[in-house]
C-alpha positions as CSV (number, residue, x, y, z in Angstrom):
1,M,34.3,10.3,-7.7
2,N,31.1,10.1,-9.5
3,W,28.4,8.2,-7.6
4,L,25.4,7.0,-9.4
5,V,21.9,6.2,-8.1
6,E,21.6,3.2,-10.3
7,E,24.6,1.6,-8.3
8,I,22.4,1.6,-5.1
9,K,21.0,-1.9,-4.7
10,T,18.0,-2.4,-2.6
11,V,18.0,-5.6,-0.2
12,D,14.7,-6.9,0.9
13,L,12.7,-10.0,1.8
14,E,12.4,-10.8,-2.0
15,S,16.3,-10.3,-2.7
16,S,18.1,-13.5,-3.8
17,A,20.3,-15.4,-1.5
18,D,23.4,-14.0,-3.3
19,V,22.3,-10.4,-2.7
20,W,21.6,-11.3,1.0
21,E,25.0,-12.9,1.5
22,K,26.8,-9.8,-0.1
23,F,24.9,-7.5,2.2
24,L,25.6,-9.7,5.3
25,A,29.3,-9.9,4.4
26,A,29.5,-6.3,4.2
27,M,27.7,-6.0,7.4
28,V,30.2,-8.2,9.2
29,A,33.2,-6.1,7.8
30,Y,31.3,-3.1,9.4
31,W,30.8,-4.8,12.7
32,N,34.5,-6.2,12.8
33,E,35.6,-2.5,12.4
34,S,33.0,-0.8,14.6
35,F,32.4,-3.5,17.3
36,P,35.5,-5.7,17.4
37,Y,34.4,-7.4,20.9
38,E,30.9,-8.1,20.1
39,I,31.4,-9.7,16.7
40,N,33.1,-12.7,18.1
41,H,29.8,-14.0,19.4
42,T,27.9,-16.2,17.0
43,E,24.7,-15.2,18.6
44,W,25.2,-11.6,17.6
45,N,25.4,-12.5,13.9
46,E,22.2,-14.9,14.2
47,L,20.5,-12.2,16.3
48,Y,21.1,-9.6,13.5
49,R,20.1,-11.8,10.8
50,E,16.6,-12.5,12.6
51,R,16.2,-8.9,13.8
52,I,16.7,-7.5,10.3
53,R,14.1,-9.9,8.8
54,H,11.6,-9.0,11.5
55,R,12.2,-5.2,11.0
56,L,11.7,-5.7,7.1
57,K,8.3,-7.3,8.2
58,D,7.3,-4.8,10.9
59,H,8.5,-1.5,9.8
60,P,9.2,0.4,6.5
61,T,12.9,-0.5,6.2
62,W,15.6,0.3,3.6
63,L,18.6,-1.8,3.2
64,W,21.1,-0.5,0.7
65,M,24.5,-1.6,-0.8
66,Y,26.3,0.6,-3.1
67,E,27.8,-1.9,-5.5
68,R,30.2,-1.1,-8.4
69,E,31.5,-3.7,-10.7
70,G,30.3,-6.5,-8.4
71,R,31.9,-5.1,-5.4
72,V,30.1,-3.8,-2.4
73,L,31.6,-0.2,-1.4
74,A,29.0,0.9,1.0
75,L,25.9,0.0,2.9
76,T,23.1,1.7,4.8
77,D,20.3,0.3,7.1
78,F,17.6,2.7,8.0
79,H,13.9,2.2,9.1
80,L,10.9,4.2,10.2
81,D,9.5,3.9,13.6
82,A,6.9,6.3,15.1
83,G,7.4,8.6,12.1
84,V,11.2,9.1,12.8
85,A,13.8,7.4,10.3
86,H,16.3,5.7,12.4
87,I,19.8,5.3,10.7
88,A,21.1,1.8,12.0
89,E,24.3,1.6,10.0
90,V,26.1,3.6,7.2
91,W,29.5,2.1,6.4
92,V,31.9,2.7,3.5
93,I,34.8,0.7,2.8
94,P,37.9,2.2,4.1
95,E,39.5,2.9,0.7
96,M,36.5,4.7,-0.6
97,R,36.2,6.9,2.4
98,R,36.5,10.7,2.1
99,H,35.4,10.5,-1.5
100,G,31.8,11.5,-0.9
101,L,30.1,8.1,-0.9
102,G,28.8,8.4,2.5
103,R,27.4,11.8,1.9
104,F,25.9,10.6,-1.4
105,M,24.4,7.7,0.4
106,I,22.8,10.0,2.9
107,R,21.5,12.4,0.4
108,Q,19.8,9.7,-1.4
109,M,18.3,8.6,1.9
110,R,17.0,12.0,2.6
111,Q,15.4,12.1,-0.8
112,T,13.7,8.8,-0.4
113,L,12.4,9.7,3.1
114,S,11.3,13.0,1.9
115,D,9.3,11.5,-0.8
116,S,7.7,9.3,1.7
117,G,6.7,12.2,3.8
118,V,9.3,11.7,6.6
119,S,10.8,14.7,8.0
120,R,12.9,13.6,11.0
121,M,16.0,11.4,11.0
122,A,18.1,10.0,13.9
123,I,21.2,8.3,14.3
124,T,23.0,6.8,17.3
125,V,26.8,7.1,17.1
126,P,28.8,4.4,18.9
127,S,31.3,5.6,21.4
128,T,34.1,3.8,19.1
129,A,33.0,6.0,16.1
130,T,33.3,9.5,17.6
131,Q,35.5,10.6,14.7
132,S,32.3,10.4,12.6
133,I,30.4,13.0,14.8
134,G,31.8,15.8,12.5
135,F,30.6,13.9,9.4
136,W,27.0,13.9,10.8
137,R,27.2,17.6,12.0
138,N,28.1,18.6,8.5
139,L,25.0,16.8,7.3
140,G,23.0,18.9,9.5
141,F,22.5,16.5,12.5
142,S,22.9,17.7,16.0
143,E,23.5,16.0,19.3
144,V,20.3,15.6,21.4
145,A,21.1,12.8,23.9
146,V,23.7,10.5,25.5
147,Q,22.7,6.8,25.5
148,L,24.3,4.3,27.8
149,E,24.1,0.7,27.2
150,T,26.0,-2.6,28.1
151,S,26.5,-5.7,26.1
152,T,24.1,-8.6,26.9
153,F,27.0,-11.1,26.3
154,E,29.2,-9.7,29.1
155,G,29.0,-11.7,32.3
156,L,26.8,-14.5,31.0
157,E,29.2,-17.1,32.4
158,S,29.4,-15.4,35.9
159,T,25.7,-15.3,36.4
160,S,25.2,-19.1,36.9
């Protein structure tokens, strides 16, 4: 497929409510696929909305949607912290996978970061997405750590 830079839409604090809703709808689709147990919590959705708005204010942050003919086909969310670009999300709708769109988005991300003087990128791959490790390795990423975590929603009822 032929991917175009002009079809990448930036989402920021100045974006219209419609643009935000499109981005958040795509993000919810990503969450439903990647984190099926956590997404059921309303708190998670509200937490993300607040967190991303704070990150936009506090750190250089890029939220991108790849939109063609009014349909969101992919999204990315990356930000700078301590001189390292942290990739929070990269998601492509299932029917557009394996057509180079994810690779295209990462190449554009690298170019934007390089133009900004950033030379390091990092991504945390969820344990539910181990099939994507090959994708990241093919893009030049290498494994540097194992991160363990737990949900803050688990066990809330039993702690009282």
